[in-house]
Structure formats: C-alpha cells, structure tokens
N, C-alpha and C positions, 0 to 999 in steps of 0.2 A: 504494500499500499504506500502511496506517495505522501509526501510531507503535507500537501494541501488537505488530504483526507484525514490525516492524523491531527492536523490543526482543528479541523472541524469537530472531530470526535472529542478531543481533549479540551477545547476552548482555549488553547494556547496559540500564540502567534508562531508563524514559521520561523521568525527570527529568534524567539525564545527557545524553540526546540533545537535549532542549530547551536545556540549558545550553550544550552545544557549538554549537548553532545561534545562541543569543543572543550569545555572545562571539566568534563569527566563526571558530571552528575549522572548521566546515563551512559551505558556502555556504547562502543562503536556500533553504529547502524549499518547493517549490510547494504552493499550498493550494487546496482546493476552494472552490466559491462560498460555502459555509457557514463557511469559515475553518479547517477541519480540514486538518492537514498531509497531503500526498499524496506520499509518498517515491517517488522514481524510482530507477533503477539508479545514476545518478550520486551521489545522496545516500547511497545504501546503500554504494557503494564508498568514498566519503569516510569514513563512519563505520567501515568495516572497516580502513582505512588508519590512521585515528586510534587505534583500539584496538590495533593492532599496535605503533605507535610509542610509545603509552603503556606497553604491556607491556614494551617494550624499554628503558624508563626515560626517555624523552623528556618534558620538562616541558610543561605547558600553554602557558607563555610562548614556548617554542621552536616549538611548533606554530602559534601565531598567526602 
C-alpha cells in the first residue's frame, strides 16, 4: 500500500510518516523496485502505535 493510502488510514500526513521512518521511530518501510514505499501490515501497525503514544503525550525522544 502506498504512502497516500497509509496517510488516509492513519490520519497522519505523508511528511510525518516519512519523518518517523527517517528518524527511526518506525522500521524501514519496504520499497518497490522503483523506490516507492510499499507499506505492509507491520509498518501500518507501527504507525498506529506511534500515533496512539503521541496522542497520549509521549515524546518523540521517548519513542526512539
């Protein structure tokens, strides 16, 4: 599933999702041959968990 679909599901912006991956809050997202992110269930669940923890007040540093 692409980043646009994941952004719709999680209600996070694509920029936020890329940022979380870049700083290591979520694991590396598998990519297609052309380099486009191809989110799987694990990546999606990690993002859902991060969103819940951020809404609960956990800092980005604590999530790292």
